[in-house]
C-alpha positions in Angstrom: -3.2 14.2 -1.2 -0.7 12.7 1.3 2.2 13.7 -0.9 0.9 17.2 -1.1 0.7 17.5 2.6 4.2 16.1 3.2 6.0 17.8 0.4 4.4 21.2 -0.4 5.5 24.1 1.7 3.0 25.9 4.0 4.3 29.5 3.6 1.3 31.6 4.5 -2.2 31.6 6.1 -3.9 30.9 2.7 -1.5 27.9 2.3 -2.4 26.6 5.7 -6.1 27.0 4.9 -5.8 25.1 1.7 -3.8 22.3 3.4 -6.6 22.0 6.0 -9.0 21.3 3.1 -6.6 18.6 1.8 -6.4 17.1 5.3 -10.2 17.0 5.6 -10.5 15.4 2.1 -7.9 12.8 2.9 -9.5 11.8 6.1 -12.9 11.6 4.5 -11.5 9.5 1.6 -9.9 7.1 4.0 -12.8 6.8 6.5 -14.9 4.2 4.6 -11.9 1.9 4.4 -10.8 2.6 8.1 -7.4 3.7 6.9 -4.9 5.9 8.7 -3.5 9.1 7.3 0.0 9.6 8.9 0.8 12.5 6.6 -2.3 14.3 7.8 -1.4 13.7 11.5 2.2 14.8 10.9 1.1 17.9 9.0 -1.6 18.8 11.6 0.9 18.4 14.4 3.3 20.8 12.7 0.6 23.3 11.9 -0.8 23.3 15.4 2.7 23.8 16.7 2.8 27.1 14.8 0.3 28.5 17.3 2.8 27.9 20.1 5.3 30.5 21.4 8.8 30.0 20.2 10.1 28.5 23.6 7.3 26.0 23.6 7.9 25.0 20.0 11.6 24.6 20.7 10.9 22.4 23.7 9.1 19.8 21.5 11.1 16.5 21.2 13.7 16.6 18.5 11.8 13.9 16.6 8.6 15.9 16.4 7.5 16.5 12.8 7.1 20.2 13.4 10.9 20.7 13.4 11.4 19.1 10.0 8.3 20.6 8.4 9.0 24.1 9.7 12.5 23.9 8.3 11.1 22.8 5.0 8.5 25.5 4.9 11.1 28.1 5.8 13.0 27.4 2.6 10.1 28.9 0.7 9.1 31.5 3.2 7.3 34.7 2.2 6.7 37.7 4.4 5.9 35.7 7.6 8.0 33.1 9.4 6.1 29.8 8.7 6.8 28.4 12.1 4.5 31.1 13.7 1.7 31.0 11.1 -1.1 30.5 13.7 0.3 32.4 16.6 -2.4 34.4 18.3 -1.6 38.0 19.3 -2.1 38.4 23.1 -4.8 41.1 22.7 -6.9 38.7 20.6 -6.9 35.7 23.0 -10.0 36.8 24.8 -11.8 38.9 22.3 -11.0 37.2 18.9 -13.9 35.8 16.9 -14.2 32.1 17.2 -15.4 30.8 13.8 -14.1 28.1 11.5 -12.7 28.9 8.0 -15.3 29.5 5.3 -14.6 27.4 2.2 -15.2 30.3 -0.1 -12.6 32.4 1.6 -10.1 29.5 1.4 -10.8 29.0 -2.3 -10.4 32.8 -2.9 -7.1 32.8 -0.9 -8.4 35.6 1.2 -7.7 34.2 4.7 -5.7 36.8 6.6 -5.2 38.8 9.8 -5.9 37.9 13.4 -9.4 36.6 12.7 -8.1 34.4 9.9 -5.4 33.0 12.2 -7.9 32.2 14.9 -10.3 30.6 12.4 -7.5 28.6 10.9 -6.4 27.4 14.4 -10.0 26.4 15.4 -10.4 24.6 12.0 -7.0 22.8 12.4 -8.1 21.5 15.8 -11.4 20.3 14.5 -9.8 18.7 11.4 -7.3 17.0 13.7 -10.2 15.6 15.8 -11.8 14.1 12.8 -8.5 12.7 11.6 -7.9 11.0 14.9 -11.5 9.7 15.0 -10.9 8.1 11.5 -7.7 6.5 12.8 -9.6 4.8 15.6 -11.6 2.8 13.1 -8.3 1.7 11.5 -6.8 0.4 14.8 -9.7 -1.9 15.8 -8.2 -5.4 16.0 -5.0 -4.5 14.2 -1.8 -6.2 15.3 0.1 -2.9 15.0 -2.4 -0.9 16.9 -1.1 -1.0 20.5 2.3 0.6 20.0 1.6 2.0 16.6 -1.3 4.3 17.6 0.6 5.7 20.5 3.6 6.5 18.2 1.4 7.9 15.5 -0.5 10.2 17.8 2.4 11.2 20.1 3.2 14.4 18.1 -0.4 15.6 18.4 -0.4 14.9 22.2 2.9 16.8 22.6 1.5 19.8 20.9 -1.8 19.6 22.8 0.0 19.8 26.1 1.4 23.1 25.1 -1.6 24.4 23.2 -3.9 24.2 26.2 -2.0 27.1 27.8 -2.2 29.2 24.6 -6.0 28.7 24.2 -7.1 29.5 27.7 -9.9 27.7 29.5 -13.1 29.2 27.9 -14.5 29.6 24.4 -14.9 27.4 21.4 -11.2 27.0 20.8 -10.6 25.8 24.4 -13.5 23.3 24.0 -12.2 22.1 20.7 -8.7 21.5 22.1 -10.2 19.6 25.0 -12.3 17.4 22.6 -9.2 16.7 20.5 -7.3 15.7 23.7 -10.1 13.3 24.6 -10.2 11.8 21.1 -6.4 11.2 21.1 -6.6 9.6 24.6 -9.6 7.5 23.5 -7.8 6.3 20.4 -4.8 5.2 22.4 -6.9 3.5 25.1 -8.9 1.6 22.5 -5.7 0.3 20.8 -3.7 -0.4 23.9 -6.2 -1.4 26.5 -6.2 1.9 28.4 -2.5 2.4 28.8 -1.1 5.9 29.1 -0.1 7.8 26.0 3.7 7.3 26.0 5.5 5.8 23.0 7.4 2.6 23.8 
């Protein structure tokens, strides 16, 4: 599953929806053993970055996984630029439906349009929250935890800082982004004794 997330191109909204199912399965498979899924965190960081406007995406640090993954995905691009898969049209920010992806639609490959992009974005944020929560179990008492968790989660934190302005302040999506931010901060504080989320 990890190899599929890191090596397979995410060229379209149905690809993104399928990859979110893989992320969820990977996180759930690793949860009982309290293991970390760095491939899922890198993929989710890159996918969430596709919701950002181009200037915000370009301002991410040069080491951010979004740059490498977006370049990889672009090699196999279809009709849409993969680096803007989840970008929300301005008119849909306030009025778009806020639901998560339905598994039957994902399996049929029929996720499309503005409603599909918004559902994929909300689902990505929720899957990222679950993935971070699983990583918290892995960091308890581990020698690598203090610096490792901050480095592992830094790409998510960097995207979240920009994503908050895209999502607005109300609605399920804004709440989900806020919950993800709290989960990321909590994971770092648990591993590093409450230190700020800045890589060493």
